[in-house]
C-alpha positions in Angstrom: -6.8 -14.7 14.0 -10.4 -13.6 12.5 -12.1 -10.4 13.2 -12.6 -10.5 16.9 -14.7 -7.4 18.6 -13.9 -5.4 15.8 -10.2 -5.6 15.8 -7.4 -7.3 13.6 -3.5 -7.4 13.8 -1.5 -5.6 11.2 -0.1 -8.8 9.9 -3.5 -9.8 9.0 -3.5 -6.9 6.5 -0.3 -7.7 4.7 -0.3 -8.5 0.9 2.7 -9.3 -1.4 2.4 -8.6 -5.1 5.1 -9.6 -7.5 5.3 -8.2 -11.1 7.6 -8.6 -14.0 8.4 -5.7 -16.2 7.2 -6.3 -19.6 7.9 -4.2 -22.8 4.4 -3.0 -22.8 4.9 -1.4 -19.2 7.9 0.7 -20.3 8.6 4.1 -21.7 11.0 4.8 -24.8 13.8 4.5 -22.3 13.0 0.8 -21.3 12.1 2.0 -17.8 8.8 1.3 -16.1 6.3 3.8 -16.5 5.4 5.7 -13.4 1.7 5.6 -14.1 1.9 1.6 -14.2 3.8 1.5 -11.1 1.1 3.6 -9.6 -1.3 1.3 -10.6 0.2 -1.6 -9.2 0.6 0.2 -6.0 -3.1 1.1 -5.9 -4.1 -2.6 -6.5 -1.7 -3.9 -3.7 -3.0 -1.2 -1.3 -6.5 -2.0 -2.1 -6.2 -5.5 -1.5 -4.6 -5.1 1.8 -7.4 -2.7 3.1 -10.2 -5.2 1.7 -8.5 -8.0 3.8 -8.4 -5.9 7.0 -11.9 -4.2 6.5 -13.6 -7.3 5.2 -15.2 -4.7 2.7 -14.7 -3.1 -0.6 -12.5 -0.1 0.0 -11.9 2.9 -2.4 -9.1 4.9 -2.7 -9.4 8.4 -1.1 -5.9 10.0 -1.5 -2.6 9.1 -2.4 0.3 10.7 -0.8 3.5 11.7 -2.6 5.3 8.8 -4.5 9.2 9.4 -5.3 10.9 7.4 -7.7 14.5 7.1 -6.5 15.6 4.5 -9.0 14.7 3.6 -12.4 12.8 0.1 -12.9 14.2 -1.4 -16.1 12.6 -3.7 -18.3 13.0 -7.3 -17.1 13.3 -6.2 -13.4 11.3 -7.9 -11.0 8.9 -5.5 -8.9 7.8 -6.8 -5.4 5.2 -4.7 -3.6 4.6 -5.5 0.0 1.3 -3.6 1.6 0.0 -3.2 4.9 -2.7 -1.2 7.1 -0.5 1.1 9.1 -3.4 2.7 10.9 -7.4 2.6 10.8 -9.4 5.6 11.7 -13.3 5.7 11.7 -13.9 4.7 8.0 -10.7 5.1 6.7 -7.2 3.6 6.9 -3.8 4.5 5.7 -1.8 1.7 4.0 1.9 1.9 3.6 3.5 0.1 0.4 7.1 -0.8 -0.2 8.1 -1.3 -3.5 11.3 -3.4 -3.9 13.2 -3.8 -7.5 15.2 -7.0 -8.3 17.4 -7.7 -11.4 18.3 -11.4 -11.2 20.8 -10.8 -14.0 22.6 -8.6 -11.6 21.9 -10.0 -8.3 20.5 -6.8 -7.1 17.4 -5.8 -4.9 16.8 -2.4 -3.7 13.9 -0.6 -1.8 13.0 2.0 -4.8 9.6 3.4 -3.7 7.3 3.9 -0.7 3.9 5.3 -0.9 1.0 6.0 1.4 -2.4 5.5 0.6 -5.8 6.3 2.1 -8.8 4.0 1.7 -12.3 4.1 2.9 -14.5 1.3 3.5 -17.8 1.3 1.9 -21.1 -0.7 1.8 -23.1 -2.2 -1.1 -24.2 1.4 -2.0 -20.8 3.1 -1.9 -21.3 4.7 1.3 -18.6 4.8 3.8 -18.9 2.5 6.9 -16.8 2.0 10.1 -13.9 -0.2 9.5 -12.4 -2.4 12.1 -9.6 -1.5 14.4 -6.0 -2.2 13.9 -3.9 -3.7 16.7 0.0 -3.2 15.9 2.2 -5.7 17.6 5.8 -5.1 16.6 7.9 -2.0 17.4 8.0 -1.4 13.6 4.0 -1.8 13.3 3.9 0.6 16.2 6.2 3.1 14.7 4.2 3.3 11.6 0.9 3.4 13.6 2.0 6.6 15.3 3.6 8.1 12.1 0.3 7.5 10.3 -1.4 9.6 12.8 1.1 12.4 12.1 0.6 12.0 8.2 -3.4 12.2 8.7 -3.0 15.4 10.7 -1.0 16.9 7.9 -3.4 15.9 5.1 -6.4 16.9 7.0 -4.8 20.4 7.8 -4.3 20.7 4.1 
């Protein structure tokens, strides 16, 4: 579905990125550097927000990122991003991170992050973004939770 009356479905914003953890991505313990993972999360979320808004989007904020499991050298990291909710010029993008060890045959949900992006014009000024339409129960749940996170962010 293309943009129609300023609205797009959540599934139109989904982006999946897959990365292989190589030696230059790791620290002295052979674990993925946290900054590298944050970089991948930011890129995946930026593509998702741009896909939704059909504009360049800039990072406005990154909510807390917890590192539940170490991601090791040789693991495959899959990031899945989608716009949870769009506001006037901003949108919240959720990113789920999965870590796979093909050697061990494991796949775990290792991280979740929420980022806020702002749609900008050619001069870098914020512009109204498209409305998002959640369809599934999961999308509707994330849509509602995004509003609660936004209220907390704005309350400071």
